[in-house]
matplotlib code that plots the C-alpha trace (Angstrom):
import matplotlib.pyplot as plt

x = [34.6, 31.5, 29.5, 30.6, 28.1, 27.3, 29.1, 32.3, 32.1, 31.4, 34.4, 36.7, 35.4, 35.4, 31.7, 28.4, 26.2, 23.6, 26.0, 26.8, 23.2, 22.6, 25.6, 24.7, 21.0, 21.7, 20.1, 21.2, 23.1, 26.7, 29.1, 29.9, 33.5, 32.3, 29.7, 32.4, 34.7, 32.0, 31.0, 34.6, 35.1, 31.8, 33.1, 36.5, 35.2, 32.5, 29.5, 26.1, 22.7, 20.7, 17.9, 15.5, 15.9, 15.4, 12.3, 10.8, 11.4, 9.3, 12.3, 12.2, 13.8, 15.4, 14.4, 11.7, 10.5, 9.9, 8.4, 8.4, 6.1, 8.3, 10.6, 14.0, 15.8, 13.9, 15.0, 18.6, 17.8, 15.0, 16.3, 13.2, 13.3, 17.1, 16.8, 13.8, 15.7, 18.8, 16.7, 15.1, 18.5, 19.9, 17.4, 17.4, 21.2, 21.2, 18.9, 20.7, 17.8, 18.1, 15.9, 14.7, 14.0, 12.2, 11.0, 7.7, 5.6, 2.1, 0.2, -0.9, 2.8, 3.5, 0.8, 2.2, 5.6, 4.2, 2.5, 5.7, 7.8, 5.4, 4.7, 8.4, 9.1, 11.6, 10.4, 8.9, 7.0, 6.7, 6.6, 3.8, 4.4, 2.6, -0.9, -3.8, -7.5, -9.3, -5.8, -6.0, -2.6, -4.1, -6.7, -4.2, -1.8, -4.8, -5.7, -2.2, -2.0, 1.5, 3.0, 2.9, 3.5, 1.8, 3.9, 0.9, -2.3, -4.3, -7.6, -6.8, -4.6, -7.5, -6.5, -2.8, -0.5, 0.3, 2.9, 2.3, 3.0, 0.4, 0.5, -2.1, -0.4, 2.8, 0.7, -1.1, 2.1, 3.6, 0.7, 0.5, 4.2, 3.9, 0.7, 2.5, 5.3, 2.6, 2.0, -1.5, -1.1, 0.2, 0.8, 1.6, 3.4, 2.1, 2.7, 0.5, -3.2, -4.2, -1.9, -3.6, -1.0, -1.3, -5.0, -4.5, -2.1, -4.4, -7.3, -5.2, -3.7, -7.1, -8.5, -5.5, -5.6, -9.4, -10.2, -6.5, -4.9, -5.6, -4.3, -3.7, -2.4, -0.7, -0.2, 2.9, 4.8, 7.4, 10.2, 12.4, 11.2, 7.5, 8.3, 10.2, 7.3, 4.7, 6.9, 7.2, 3.4, 2.8, 5.4, 4.1, 0.6, -0.8, -1.3, 1.7, 2.1, 4.5, 5.2, 5.3, 5.3, 6.7, 5.9, 9.5, 13.0, 13.8, 10.9, 11.8, 15.4, 14.1, 11.6, 14.5, 16.4, 13.4, 12.9, 16.6, 16.1, 13.1, 14.9, 12.5, 14.6, 14.3, 13.2, 12.6, 10.1, 9.3, 9.4, 10.0, 9.3, 10.4, 8.6, 11.2, 14.5, 17.8, 21.4, 20.2, 17.9, 20.7, 23.5, 21.6, 21.7, 19.7, 19.2, 15.6, 13.2, 12.0, 9.5, 12.0, 11.5, 13.8, 13.1, 15.8, 14.1, 10.7, 12.2, 13.7, 10.4, 8.7, 11.3, 10.8, 7.1, 7.5, 9.9, 7.5, 4.7, 6.9, 7.6, 3.9, 3.3, 0.3, 1.3, -1.3, -1.1, 1.8, 1.8, 5.4, 6.7, 5.2, 7.4, 8.3, 9.1, 12.8, 13.1, 16.1, 17.1, 14.4, 11.6, 11.1, 8.5, 6.2, 6.7]
y = [18.4, 20.3, 22.5, 26.3, 28.4, 32.1, 31.9, 30.8, 33.8, 36.2, 34.8, 35.2, 38.7, 39.9, 41.0, 39.8, 37.1, 39.8, 41.8, 38.7, 38.1, 41.7, 41.5, 38.1, 39.0, 42.4, 44.3, 47.7, 47.9, 47.3, 49.3, 48.3, 47.5, 45.2, 43.6, 42.9, 41.4, 39.1, 37.9, 37.2, 35.2, 33.2, 32.3, 31.4, 28.9, 27.5, 28.7, 28.4, 29.4, 26.5, 25.8, 24.4, 27.5, 29.7, 27.8, 28.3, 32.0, 31.9, 31.7, 29.2, 25.8, 25.9, 22.2, 20.3, 16.8, 13.7, 10.5, 7.4, 4.5, 1.9, -0.8, 0.8, -2.1, -1.2, 2.4, 1.4, -0.1, 2.1, 4.6, 6.7, 7.9, 8.3, 10.5, 12.4, 13.2, 14.2, 16.8, 18.0, 18.3, 20.3, 23.1, 22.9, 23.2, 26.4, 27.9, 26.4, 24.1, 20.6, 17.5, 15.5, 11.9, 9.2, 5.7, 4.7, 1.5, 2.9, 6.1, 6.4, 6.5, 9.0, 11.3, 11.0, 12.0, 15.1, 16.1, 15.7, 17.5, 20.4, 20.6, 20.6, 23.3, 20.9, 21.6, 24.4, 22.1, 18.6, 16.6, 14.0, 11.0, 7.8, 9.4, 7.1, 7.6, 9.3, 9.7, 10.4, 12.1, 14.9, 15.8, 15.6, 18.1, 20.4, 20.3, 21.1, 24.0, 23.0, 24.0, 20.8, 19.8, 16.6, 14.7, 13.2, 13.9, 17.0, 15.1, 13.6, 16.3, 18.3, 21.9, 21.0, 22.1, 19.3, 18.5, 15.6, 14.3, 12.8, 9.0, 8.2, 9.7, 7.6, 4.4, 5.1, 5.8, 2.6, 0.4, 2.1, 1.3, -2.3, -2.8, -1.2, -3.9, -6.6, -7.5, -8.6, -10.1, -7.5, -7.7, -5.1, -5.8, -2.9, -1.4, -1.1, -1.0, 1.5, 4.2, 6.9, 6.8, 3.0, 3.3, 6.0, 3.7, 0.7, 2.5, 4.0, 0.5, -1.1, 1.6, 1.7, -2.1, -2.3, -3.7, -4.0, -6.4, -8.9, -7.6, -8.5, -6.5, -8.0, -5.9, -6.1, -4.2, -2.8, -5.1, -7.2, -10.4, -9.7, -8.6, -11.8, -13.9, -12.1, -12.7, -16.4, -16.7, -14.8, -16.7, -20.0, -19.4, -21.1, -17.8, -16.0, -12.3, -11.3, -8.0, -6.9, -3.4, -3.0, -0.2, 0.4, -0.5, -2.9, -5.2, -4.9, -6.0, -8.9, -9.8, -9.9, -12.3, -14.6, -14.6, -15.6, -18.3, -19.7, -19.6, -16.9, -14.7, -10.9, -9.3, -12.2, -14.0, -11.2, -7.5, -5.6, -2.0, -0.4, 2.6, 5.2, 5.1, 4.8, 3.7, 0.2, -0.1, 0.9, -1.4, -4.7, -6.7, -6.0, -2.5, -1.8, 0.2, 2.7, 5.5, 8.3, 11.5, 13.8, 12.7, 14.9, 17.9, 16.6, 16.7, 20.1, 21.5, 20.0, 21.7, 25.0, 24.9, 23.9, 26.8, 29.2, 28.0, 28.5, 32.0, 32.7, 32.6, 31.0, 27.9, 26.4, 22.8, 22.2, 19.6, 18.5, 16.9, 13.5, 10.5, 9.7, 6.4, 5.6, 2.5, 0.2, -3.3, -5.0, -4.4, -5.8, -7.1, -9.9, -13.4]
z = [36.8, 37.9, 35.6, 35.7, 37.6, 38.1, 41.4, 39.7, 37.3, 40.2, 42.1, 39.1, 38.3, 41.9, 41.8, 43.2, 41.6, 41.1, 39.0, 37.0, 36.4, 35.3, 32.9, 31.3, 30.9, 29.3, 32.2, 33.5, 36.8, 35.7, 33.7, 30.1, 31.1, 33.9, 31.6, 28.9, 31.5, 32.9, 29.5, 28.6, 31.9, 31.2, 27.7, 29.0, 31.6, 29.3, 31.2, 29.4, 30.6, 32.2, 29.7, 32.3, 34.5, 31.4, 30.5, 34.0, 33.5, 30.3, 27.9, 25.0, 25.6, 22.1, 21.7, 19.9, 20.4, 18.3, 19.9, 17.7, 18.4, 16.7, 18.1, 18.7, 16.9, 13.7, 13.7, 13.2, 9.9, 8.7, 6.1, 6.0, 9.6, 9.6, 6.5, 7.9, 11.1, 9.1, 7.3, 10.6, 12.3, 9.4, 9.9, 13.7, 13.9, 11.9, 14.5, 17.5, 18.3, 19.6, 18.8, 21.8, 20.5, 22.5, 21.5, 23.0, 22.9, 22.6, 21.6, 25.3, 26.3, 23.5, 24.8, 28.3, 27.0, 25.3, 28.6, 30.6, 28.0, 27.7, 31.5, 32.3, 29.6, 28.0, 24.4, 22.4, 20.0, 18.5, 15.3, 15.1, 12.7, 11.7, 11.7, 12.5, 11.8, 14.7, 16.3, 20.0, 19.9, 17.7, 20.3, 23.1, 21.4, 20.6, 24.3, 25.4, 23.0, 22.0, 18.6, 16.5, 12.9, 11.7, 9.1, 7.5, 5.6, 6.8, 6.6, 10.0, 11.6, 13.2, 13.8, 13.8, 10.9, 8.5, 5.9, 3.5, 0.0, -2.3, -2.1, -4.7, -7.7, -7.1, -6.7, -9.9, -11.8, -10.6, -11.5, -14.9, -15.5, -14.5, -16.6, -19.6, -19.1, -19.5, -15.8, -15.0, -11.6, -9.1, -5.3, -2.7, 0.5, 2.6, 6.0, 9.1, 8.0, 10.7, 9.3, 7.2, 4.4, 4.2, 3.6, 1.0, -0.8, -0.4, -2.0, -4.8, -5.6, -5.8, -8.0, -10.3, -10.8, -11.3, -14.8, -15.8, -13.4, -10.6, -7.3, -3.7, -0.7, 2.3, 5.4, 7.6, 10.3, 7.9, 9.0, 6.7, 8.5, 7.8, 4.2, 3.6, 5.1, 3.0, -0.1, 0.5, 0.8, -2.4, -4.4, -3.1, -4.3, -7.5, -9.2, -8.0, -8.9, -11.6, -9.9, -6.2, -4.8, -1.3, 1.1, 2.1, 0.9, 3.8, 2.8, -0.9, -0.2, 1.9, -0.9, -3.4, -1.1, -0.9, -4.7, -5.1, -2.4, -4.3, -7.7, -8.9, -11.2, -10.9, -13.2, -15.7, -13.4, -11.0, -11.0, -7.7, -6.8, -3.5, -1.9, -0.8, -2.5, -0.5, -1.0, 0.2, -2.8, -5.2, -4.0, -4.2, -7.5, -9.4, -8.2, -7.2, -9.1, -6.5, -5.7, -5.1, -3.0, -1.2, 2.4, 4.0, 2.3, 3.6, 7.1, 6.6, 5.5, 8.5, 10.8, 9.1, 9.6, 13.3, 14.0, 12.2, 14.5, 17.6, 16.4, 16.4, 12.7, 11.0, 9.1, 6.6, 5.5, 3.1, 0.3, -0.4, -3.6, -4.4, -5.0, -8.6, -10.2, -10.8, -13.0, -12.4, -13.0, -10.8, -13.2, -16.7, -19.1, -17.9, -19.4]

ax = plt.figure().add_subplot(projection="3d")
ax.plot(x, y, z, "-o")
ax.set_aspect("equal")
plt.show()
């Protein structure tokens, strides 16, 4: 079946296409009775305005974009992005906005996607995630003049509006907790080293451990495979850590599996902490001690800020709630 058109409405109503256009766009030139009849027919046959045509006429696209430079296979098992998107969608749906999502392989491709979306009037604004130092995407969005919200630290967001949560406090709380349990050899299985939030965590971890615990950080690509590989190396070392902090729950669950495989009992021989809580962290045995934050609310706040920018409002940087430590069965006293 073909999509209903203005011509179909005109034929059903017995009027010209011009009259239909006047009626549907709220313009004078038709009687109120004719306007009501045309609107009723449009609703009956399921006609909706063409968003591309409206955009060309200067109307809003009622759509925002999110490009993710991550392998598509990872997104299906990555709770953080799924929860973030759920929060974004909750706000957008209330405003009859859509989310245009595209997976890309590089920042260059991501910038090209932004140019195409903006040039074709397909979106009204974008979210920028996984902020890097001296990030070329920031300067590209500034050049385009497109409304954009950076989900990341404002120190590297340029003139773009940013929403972020303090990473250092959560790291310091975690190290303090593990030290209080008697742990003196700590490890961290971290994410991509070029990401701003990874560096913030790296620095906070090193500073918090200074003078109180030996420490090592291993960088990975956030996948379970890399998390497992890093855990095997750490647990095979002569001075293996008695506690490991993972930068996401996928790697923490993989690390727990490796510990069980190597007959390292959790939490008697090894304590495990996962960054970002999720149902996954809670259903494994033992359930994982985690750094908990409301990620759907984080996404919702980002969406609210972007819609405010699109409406022409000034949006200052916004610091969201920091993660807090939720102790569970995967942490215990060092032996």
